[in-house]
MMTF fields as JSON, N, C-alpha, C and O atoms, coordinates in Angstrom:
{
  "mmtfVersion": "1.0.0",
  "mmtfProducer": "UNKNOWN",
  "numBonds": 223,
  "numAtoms": 224,
  "numGroups": 56,
  "numChains": 1,
  "numModels": 1,
  "chainsPerModel": [1],
  "groupsPerChain": [56],
  "chainIdList": ["A"],
  "bondAtomList": [4, 2, 8, 6, 12, 10, 16, 14, 20, 18, 24, 22, 28, 26, 32, 30, 36, 34, 40, 38, 44, 42, 48, 46, 52, 50, 56, 54, 60, 58, 64, 62, 68, 66, 72, 70, 76, 74, 80, 78, 84, 82, 88, 86, 92, 90, 96, 94, 100, 98, 104, 102, 108, 106, 112, 110, 116, 114, 120, 118, 124, 122, 128, 126, 132, 130, 136, 134, 140, 138, 144, 142, 148, 146, 152, 150, 156, 154, 160, 158, 164, 162, 168, 166, 172, 170, 176, 174, 180, 178, 184, 182, 188, 186, 192, 190, 196, 194, 200, 198, 204, 202, 208, 206, 212, 210, 216, 214, 220, 218],
  "bondOrderList": [1, 1, 1, 1, 1, 1, 1, 1, 1, 1, 1, 1, 1, 1, 1, 1, 1, 1, 1, 1, 1, 1, 1, 1, 1, 1, 1, 1, 1, 1, 1, 1, 1, 1, 1, 1, 1, 1, 1, 1, 1, 1, 1, 1, 1, 1, 1, 1, 1, 1, 1, 1, 1, 1, 1],
  "groupList": [{"groupName": "UNK", "atomNameList": ["N", "CA", "C", "O"], "elementList": ["N", "C", "C", "O"], "formalChargeList": [0, 0, 0, 0], "bondAtomList": [1, 0, 2, 1, 3, 2], "bondOrderList": [1, 1, 2], "singleLetterCode": "X", "chemCompType": "L-PEPTIDE LINKING"}],
  "groupTypeList": [0, 0, 0, 0, 0, 0, 0, 0, 0, 0, 0, 0, 0, 0, 0, 0, 0, 0, 0, 0, 0, 0, 0, 0, 0, 0, 0, 0, 0, 0, 0, 0, 0, 0, 0, 0, 0, 0, 0, 0, 0, 0, 0, 0, 0, 0, 0, 0, 0, 0, 0, 0, 0, 0, 0, 0],
  "groupIdList": [1, 2, 3, 4, 5, 6, 7, 8, 9, 10, 11, 12, 13, 14, 15, 16, 17, 18, 19, 20, 21, 22, 23, 24, 25, 26, 27, 28, 29, 30, 31, 32, 33, 34, 35, 36, 37, 38, 39, 40, 41, 42, 43, 44, 45, 46, 47, 48, 49, 50, 51, 52, 53, 54, 55, 56],
  "secStructList": [7, 2, 2, 2, 2, 2, 1, 7, 7, 7, 2, 2, 2, 2, 2, 2, 2, 2, 2, 2, 2, 2, 1, 7, 1, 7, 4, 4, 4, 7, 7, 2, 2, 2, 2, 2, 2, 2, 2, 2, 2, 2, 2, 2, 6, 6, 1, 7, 6, 6, 7, 7, 7, 7, 7, 7],
  "xCoordList": [15.78, 14.53, 13.388, 12.568, 13.333, 12.248, 12.346, 11.335, 13.563, 13.74, 13.288, 12.678, 13.584, 13.121, 11.599, 11.005, 10.98, 9.526, 8.76, 7.721, 9.269, 8.499, 9.163, 8.519, 10.437, 11.144, 11.778, 12.526, 11.495, 12.042, 11.808, 11.108, 12.38, 12.051, 12.484, 13.349, 11.881, 12.245, 12.474, 12.238, 12.925, 13.135, 11.824, 11.816, 10.73, 9.429, 9.028, 8.512, 9.265, 8.973, 9.77, 9.243, 11.038, 11.904, 11.33, 11.202, 10.985, 10.459, 9.148, 8.939, 8.272, 6.986, 7.163, 6.481, 8.07, 8.315, 8.927, 8.505, 9.907, 10.528, 9.502, 9.48, 8.657, 7.619, 6.652, 6.24, 6.292, 5.406, 6.019, 5.316, 7.329, 8.028, 8.305, 8.249, 8.606, 9.132, 8.36, 8.527, 7.52, 6.844, 7.696, 7.312, 8.859, 9.756, 10.156, 10.284, 10.354, 10.658, 12.143, 12.534, 12.975, 14.416, 15.149, 14.75, 16.21, 17.041, 17.708, 18.059, 17.88, 18.541, 17.744, 18.315, 16.432, 15.592, 15.37, 14.616, 16.014, 15.827, 16.865, 18.014, 16.431, 17.373, 18.183, 17.865, 19.22, 20.023, 19.163, 19.307, 18.268, 17.389, 16.452, 16.212, 15.922, 15.038, 15.793, 15.274, 17.013, 17.828, 18.123, 18.015, 18.495, 18.793, 17.562, 17.667, 16.412, 15.169, 14.824, 14.388, 15.017, 14.744, 15.688, 15.262, 16.966, 17.934, 17.585, 17.7, 17.163, 16.783, 15.559, 15.497, 14.594, 13.41, 13.804, 13.304, 14.687, 15.152, 15.937, 15.801, 16.758, 17.509, 16.563, 16.759, 15.538, 14.614, 13.783, 13.295, 13.619, 12.919, 13.848, 13.405, 15.144, 16.086, 16.776, 17.435, 16.642, 17.272, 18.706, 19.487, 19.066, 20.434, 20.976, 20.599, 21.849, 22.303, 23.424, 23.526, 24.26, 25.403, 25.376, 26.324, 24.291, 24.167, 24.829, 24.434, 25.829, 26.534, 25.895, 25.238, 26.082, 25.553, 26.489, 27.583, 26.054, 26.863, 26.452, 26.914, 25.597, 25.093, 26.099, 25.902, 27.157, 28.155, 29.178, 30.091],
  "yCoordList": [-10.884, -11.554, -10.772, -11.339, -9.483, -8.684, -8.621, -8.652, -8.532, -8.492, -9.816, -9.825, -10.928, -12.236, -12.315, -12.829, -11.812, -11.93, -10.928, -11.264, -9.691, -8.635, -8.084, -7.375, -8.395, -7.871, -6.512, -6.014, -5.92, -4.612, -4.448, -5.253, -3.43, -3.077, -1.654, -1.108, -1.068, 0.272, 0.198, -0.838, 1.28, 1.314, 1.042, 0.351, 1.577, 1.346, -0.126, -0.704, -0.734, -2.164, -2.993, -3.927, -2.645, -3.346, -3.251, -4.258, -2.033, -1.83, -2.581, -3.188, -2.544, -3.225, -4.738, -5.416, -5.272, -6.714, -7.146, -8.145, -6.408, -6.725, -6.636, -7.486, -5.617, -5.468, -6.648, -7.149, -7.09, -8.241, -9.523, -10.376, -9.654, -10.854, -10.821, -11.85, -9.624, -9.541, -8.617, -8.674, -7.768, -6.77, -5.534, -4.644, -5.48, -4.328, -3.869, -4.678, -2.566, -2.035, -1.789, -1.28, -2.147, -1.958, -3.058, -3.44, -3.558, -4.554, -3.957, -4.681, -2.649, -1.986, -2.105, -2.004, -2.32, -2.416, -3.857, -4.108, -4.804, -6.218, -6.711, -6.269, -7.633, -8.284, -9.319, -9.633, -9.836, -10.88, -12.094, -12.684, -12.469, -13.616, -13.359, -14.258, -12.143, -11.803, -11.841, -12.331, -11.325, -11.376, -12.816, -13.172, -13.64, -15.045, -15.756, -16.546, -15.489, -16.105, -15.669, -16.484, -14.392, -13.873, -14.5, -14.894, -14.594, -15.233, -16.692, -17.18, -17.388, -18.792, -18.923, -19.836, -18.027, -18.059, -17.819, -18.498, -16.868, -16.6, -17.787, -18.127, -18.417, -19.591, -20.725, -21.395, -20.945, -22.047, -21.81, -22.763, -20.542, -20.213, -20.271, -20.091, -20.524, -20.667, -19.389, -19.366, -18.32, -17.053, -16.932, -16.174, -17.654, -17.629, -19.042, -19.91, -19.27, -20.627, -21.095, -22.289, -20.187, -20.584, -19.87, -19.173, -20.046, -19.444, -20.36, -21.515, -19.839, -20.61, -20.342, -19.318, -21.241, -21.074, -20.152, -20.554, -18.918, -17.931, -17.812, -16.908, -18.703, -18.59, -19.056, -18.82, -19.703, -20.202, -19.157, -19.404],
  "zCoordList": [-45.573, -45.367, -45.998, -46.72, -45.73, -46.301, -47.807, -48.509, -48.298, -49.748, -50.367, -51.436, -49.701, -50.176, -50.186, -51.133, -49.142, -49.01, -49.864, -50.431, -49.96, -50.619, -51.873, -52.647, -52.09, -53.247, -52.996, -53.837, -51.873, -51.49, -49.991, -49.376, -49.419, -48.045, -47.769, -48.453, -46.772, -46.32, -44.813, -44.191, -44.243, -42.798, -42.063, -41.044, -42.571, -41.946, -42.061, -41.104, -43.229, -43.396, -42.392, -41.787, -42.224, -41.27, -39.863, -39.168, -39.446, -38.097, -37.894, -36.844, -38.879, -38.76, -38.71, -37.942, -39.52, -39.513, -38.188, -37.606, -37.714, -36.433, -35.308, -34.417, -35.346, -34.325, -34.367, -33.321, -35.559, -35.694, -35.154, -34.613, -35.304, -34.834, -33.336, -32.664, -32.816, -31.452, -30.521, -29.303, -31.092, -30.268, -30.027, -29.268, -30.679, -30.55, -31.94, -32.859, -32.091, -33.423, -33.648, -34.698, -32.669, -32.799, -32.045, -30.945, -32.634, -31.95, -30.715, -29.784, -30.707, -29.583, -28.293, -27.207, -28.392, -27.199, -26.763, -25.822, -27.432, -27.127, -26.126, -26.124, -25.282, -24.364, -25.145, -26.292, -24.518, -25.161, -25.495, -26.566, -24.58, -24.821, -25.996, -26.802, -26.103, -27.225, -28.548, -29.551, -28.548, -29.764, -30.166, -31.339, -29.197, -29.484, -30.027, -30.965, -29.453, -29.911, -31.328, -32.141, -31.627, -32.969, -33.983, -35.069, -33.637, -34.532, -34.773, -35.897, -33.735, -33.891, -34.8, -35.623, -34.659, -35.526, -36.982, -37.879, -37.221, -38.585, -39.141, -40.316, -38.297, -38.727, -39.093, -40.107, -38.275, -38.541, -39.798, -40.406, -40.195, -41.437, -42.647, -43.782, -42.404, -43.503, -43.927, -44.966, -43.148, -43.522, -43.038, -43.614, -42.004, -41.485, -41.579, -40.792, -42.529, -42.811, -41.898, -41.616, -41.434, -40.614, -39.275, -38.913, -38.544, -37.226, -36.205, -36.045, -35.525, -34.509, -33.16, -32.97, -32.244, -30.897, -30.124, -29.728, -29.914, -29.201, -27.739, -27.044, -27.265, -25.901, -24.856, -23.663, -25.279, -24.32, -24.006, -23.218]
}
């Protein structure tokens, strides 16, 4: 996603983008619901083409 948007990315870019999207700078600190919501947002933006429903 970052490479698509900016042409490059670094660890800091990743953390800042994730923080902007979720308020957290690491997926490790996210709850299952936060992760699912983030994945759904990325899917709706067209970054994840084959996202299956793993909530069941």
